[in-house]
N, C-alpha and C positions, 0 to 999 in steps of 0.2 A: 504494500500500500504506500503510494507516494507520500513523502513528507511525514511518515510515521516516526515516532520517537525511537531512539536507539541508544545503546550503551556506547561510550566513547572508546572503550578498549576491552580486550579480552580479560585483563586483570580486573577491571571494574565489574564485568559480568560475573566472574568467578566469586569475587568478594560479595556481590549482591546476592548471588545464588546461595553461597555458604551462609550469608547472613539470614536469608530467608529460612534456611533449614535449621540453623543453630539459633535456638531461642529458649523460651520457657519449656518447650517440649523436651529439651535436653536437660536443663538445669533444675526444673521443678517437676515436670511430669514423669520423666524417666525414673528418677529415684523413687517417686511416689508409687508408681506402678510396680517397680521391682520390689518395693517393700511389702506390697500386698499380694504378690504373685510368686513368692519363693526365692527372691534375691537372685542367686546365681542361676537358678532354673530359668527365670525370666530373661536374664542376660543371654543365656545360651539360645533360647528360642528366638530372641530378637536378632542375634547374629545370623542364625540359620535362615530366617525369613528375609533378612536384609539381602543376602546374596542370592537366595532362591527367587525372591519376589521383588524386593525393593529396588535393587539396581536395574534389573530389566524393565520394570515399570517406569522408572525414572527416565531411562533412555527412550522408551516409547513416547513419553510425554514431551521430551525435548525435541524429538523428531517431528511430532505433530505441531509444536509451536513454531519452530524455524521453517518447517516445510510449507506451512500455510502463511506465516507472517501475519496472523490474525489474533484477535482476542479470543478468550475462551468460548464465548457465545458463537462467534462466526467460524472458528477453526473447524468445527464439526460439519459445516455445510459450505465450506469455502468454494467448492466447485459448483454450487447451486443445484446439485442433483438430489440431495438427500435432506430435505428440510426437517424431517422428523428427528434427525440426529441432533438438532439444536437443543432438544430436551437435555442432552448430556451436558451441553454448555450451560444451560440454565441451572442444572443441578450443581455444577462446579461453582458458579457465582453465588448461589444461595448458601452452599456449604461454607464457602470462605467467609461470607458475611456473618453467618451464625457463629462460626468459630471465633471470628474477631470480636463479636459482641461480648463473649464471656472471657476471652483471652485478655481483653483490655481491662477487665475488672481485676484479674490476677496481676497483670502488669502494674495496675494502680497500687496494689499493695507494696510492690517494690519501690514505686515512686515515693510513697509515704515513708517507708523505712529510710530511703536515701535522703529525703528532706530532713527527717529527724536527726540523722547522723551529721549532716552538713551544718545544721544550725546549732549543734550542741558544742559550744565553745568552752563553757565553764562547768557544765554538769553533763554526765554521761546521758546518752539518749534513753528514753523511757523503756525501750524494748530490751535493754540490757538488764534492767532491774527485774522485770517480770515478762519474759518472752512470751509465755503462754497467754497471760492476761492481755498483753498489748495486742497480740494478733487477734484474739477474740473480739477486741474492741474496734478494730479497723477493718475486719474482713467483710462485714456486711453492714448495711444501714447508711446513714448520712455520710460517714467518713468514706466508705467505699464508693458511693455515688460521686463524691467530689473528686477523688483521685482517678476514677474512671473517666470523668470529664477532662481532667488535666492531660491524661495520657492520650486520649483520643484527639485532643486539640493538637498535640505535638505531631501525632501521626498524620493528621490532615495537612498540617503545615508542610511537612517534608514531602509528602506525595504531590502536593500542589505545585511544588517547585520543579517537578519533572523527573524524568528517568536519569539523565546524566547529572543535572544540577542538584537534585534532591536525593534520590534513592542511591545512586552510585557513590556520590561524594560522602554521604553519611556512613555508608558501610565501609569505605576505605579508612575512615577514622575509627569506627567502633570495633571492627573485627580483630585487629592486632591486639588492642587493649584487652579484649575479652579472653583471647587465648592465653596471654601471659598471666592474667589474673587467675584463671582456672588452674593452670599448672602450679602456680605458687601456692594456692590453697590446698591442692592435693598433696604437695610435699609437706606442708605444715600438718595436715590432718594425719598423715601416716607416720609421723614422728612422735605422736602422742602416746602415752602409756595406755594400754588397753585397746589400741586401734586394731590389733590383730583379729579380735573377735568380729569386728565389722568387715574386715577383708575376707574372713572365712565365709561369712554369710553371703557376701557378694560374689565370691569367686569359686565356691565349692558347691556345685549343683546337686540337688536331690531329685532324681528322675521320677520318683514317686509323686512329686508335687505337680506334675504336668497334667493339666485339665483342659477341657475345651475352652473354658473362660480364659485361662492363662495364654493359650494359643491365640485366641481372638484378641486379647489385650496386646500381645506382642506384635501381631500383625497390624493392629490399629496404630500402635506406637510407631512402627516403621513408616507408615504412611503419614501420620501426624507430624513426626519429626522432620522428615524430608520435605513435606508439603505436597504430597502426591494426592491425586484425585480431587483436588479443589482448584486447580488451574494456576497455582503460583508459578511452578516451573514452566508450564505451557506459556504463560504470559511473558515471563522473563525471556525465554528462548525465542519468542516472536520478535524480540528487539535485536536479535543477533544477525551478523552477516555470515557469509559462507566460509570465512577463513577459520572459524572456530571448530576445533576437533570435539565433537559432541561426546564421543566415547570417553576420551580422556577427561573432559570437563565433568561429565556425569559421575565418573569414578572419584574424581577429586572432591566433588560436593558431598557424595555419599560417605566417603571415608572420613572427611573432616567432620561431618555431622555426627557420625558414629563415635569418633574419637572424643568429642566433647561430651556426648552422653555417657560414654564409658568413664571418663574422668569425673563427671558429676557424681556418679555412684561411688567412685573411689574416694571422693571427698566426703559425701554425706554420711555414708555408713561408718567409716572409721571415727568421724566426729561424734556421731550419735552414740556409738558403743563406748567411746572414751569417756563421755560425760553422762553416762547412765540414762540415755534417752532411747534405748532400744525399743521400749514399748511403743513409743511414738512412731518410729519408722517402720516397725513391724505391723502397723495398722491396728494395734491393740489399745492405743491411747485414745484420747478424746478427739484429736484433730489431726489425723495423718495427712489430710489434704493440705494442711499448712506446715507440714514437717520441716521443709527447708527454711521457712521463716521463723521457726522456733529453735531448731537445732543449731544453726549458724550463730545467732545472737548469744545463745547459751554458751557455746564454745568460746566465742570472743570475750564474753563477760568474765572469763577466768584469767584474763591477761592483764588486768588493770585498766582503769577508766580511760586513760589517754590513748594507749595502744588499741584498746577495744573499739574506741570511737573511730579512730583512723582506719582500722581494718574494716569496720562495718561500713563506713562511707565508701571505701573502695569496692567492697563486695557488692553492695546494692547499686552502685553506679554501673558495675559490670552487668548485673542482672537486668537492670533497666535497659542498657544498651542491647542485650540479647533479646529482650522482649520487643524492643522497638524495631530491630532489624527484621524480625519475622512479621510484625504487625503491618509494616508498610507494604510488604509483599502481599498480604491478605487483602488489604484495601485496594491495591493496584489491580487485582483480578477484576473487580467490578468497574473500577475507574477506566481501565483500558477499553472496556465495552462501551461505556458512555462516550468516551473521547472519539472512538471510531464511528459510533452511530450518530452522534450529535456534535460534529466538529465546531459548529458555531458557538456552542456553550463555552468552550475553553476548558482547560484542565481544572482551574480553581472551582468553577461552578459544578463540574462533574463530581469533584471531591466532596463538596458540601451536600449535594443531592443524595449521595450514597452514604456519607459519613453520619448524617443526622439520624436516619432510621436505624443504623447499626448501634449508635449510642443509646437510642431509646430501647431497643431490644435488650441491650446489655444491662439496663436498669433492673430487669427481673433477676439477673444473676447477682447484682450488687445488693439487692434487697434480701434475697434468700439463697443461701449456698446450695440448697437442694436443687434449684433450677439449674445452677451452674453445673452441678454434678450430673444431672440427667442430660443436659445439652452436650456435655463433653462425652458422655457415653454414646449418645446418638451419633455424633460426628465421627468419633474415632472407631466405633465398632461397626457402623453401618454405612454412613455417607462416604467416607474416604475410600473404603474398599469398593463400594459400588461405583464411585467415580473412576477409580483405577481400572476396574473391570471394563467399563465403557471405553476408556481410552485404549486399552489393549485390544479390544475387539475391533474398534474403528481403524487403528493403525495396522493391526495384524491381518485383518480380513477385508474390511470395507475399502480402505485406501492403502493397499499394500505398497505402492511406490514410495510412500512417505518414509518407510524404513530405510530407503536408500540415502536419506539425509544423514544417517549415522556413518556413512562412508565418505561424506563430503568434508574436505578440509582436514583429513587425517594427518596427524603429525608423526605417525609411527605405526606400530602393529595393530591390525584390526581383529576384533573379537566377534565380528558378525557371524562367522560360521557357528558360534555358540549362541549368540543373542537372538538371531533371527528365528530359529526353531523354538527357542524358549518363549519368546514373545508371542509367537503364533499358536503354539500348541500347549505348552506347559502352563503359562500364566493364566489363560482363561479358565482352565480346570481348577487350579489352586485358588484363584480369586473367587470363583463361583462358590466353591466349598466354604471359603472364609467368609464370604458375604452371608451365606445361609447360617453359618455358625454365629456370626456377629448379630444377625437379626434375632435368633433364638436367645443368645446371651443378653441382648439388650432388653427383650421382653421379660425375661426372667428377672433382670436387674431392677426394672421399674415395677415389678409385681403383677404384670399382665398375665404372665404364665407362672404357674405354681406347680412344678413337677412333683409327682408323687414319690414318696420314699421308695428307693430301690428301682425306679424307672430308668430307662436308657437316657432320657432327657436330663435327669438329675446327675447321672453318672458323667455325662460329657460336659456339663456345666460346672459341677463342683468337685468332681473327682471321686 
């Protein structure tokens, strides 16, 4: 499409794509899910599904984006012959919007913690004195509504500045800082007395803990973390030129994302076990969903007020950066559609038209954490996998020439003899099974299905 926005460099795209993938899904959600799904067992399932499903699905989405050069809505019917496939694009846009609505609420928690640390010059921030109580006071209600608004306003401002001037530039600043901060915290956590028990929980799998729900959660996390099935990678790759090696870029993004998620667990679990917070991260405490926001302040609080305040500020700046890099990609999915469809509006107007409804929907999560929990379960267990299945079917069977995009601009060895049959034959079967498993798991989770004791349904969902 003539005059369409674009990234200014390959490095800029890689940083933006890594930024889209690396976010709260790695630093908050991955340890949270690992804690409630067997620790090392979840990690192992995640790694298996990443290479079996995640990376091939990512390459399929990248090929669709660059091959059509269109937004999520139009990419599925770019040749004008298959208007019904636009439903897949609609699903991607709606899924990204729903995800962003509650993602912004969680990111708002990080904004509040960051602000508390930065303004605490004479006295330690309140979250160091009572981590559990502080989180309970800001996680929902008026405080959460306010921080949700602040975070969404920043996201809207960055996306309104455009692809190169806003999205690319911000990620070039944020990503290096984030990686260095995570590595530093991992080193600190694993030097603490008692950290070995946390490493054991995280690195020694118990295969008896594998259930249908843990498989569904691991698959959903693979898609959630990388940003598959909701159009983020499709949208970003639509701004690419033909010089970019999609195979190498896709592997770089997936491995960088996985590396941060792995390090997040290697940070949270040693910290939690060192400071006697294993009940919280194992899901047996009162608020495992806020585990990261309680474990880290508790750990820092043992270091003395000055050092604890400085480290807390650095950590929550990092966490906010991570959330911001992913949130801007989620908003860009819908904004790219509006910019393409209504060029006279301009980017700023498109951002406001989409951003305001997303903020309003997010109010439900800010008011009641149960809504946030259910929305997250719906997105991760059902919508992301369904979106990934539709992309795979479209690229692998409906528009097969799009797979040739993966061999354009190659800078070295091609893995297409492996990826092509996997995308066409293996992925649809696996994703179809995972989608059905996710639907059942979600219905059980929200109480619509109540499997009888000893039934097959109970066996596959609870083990």
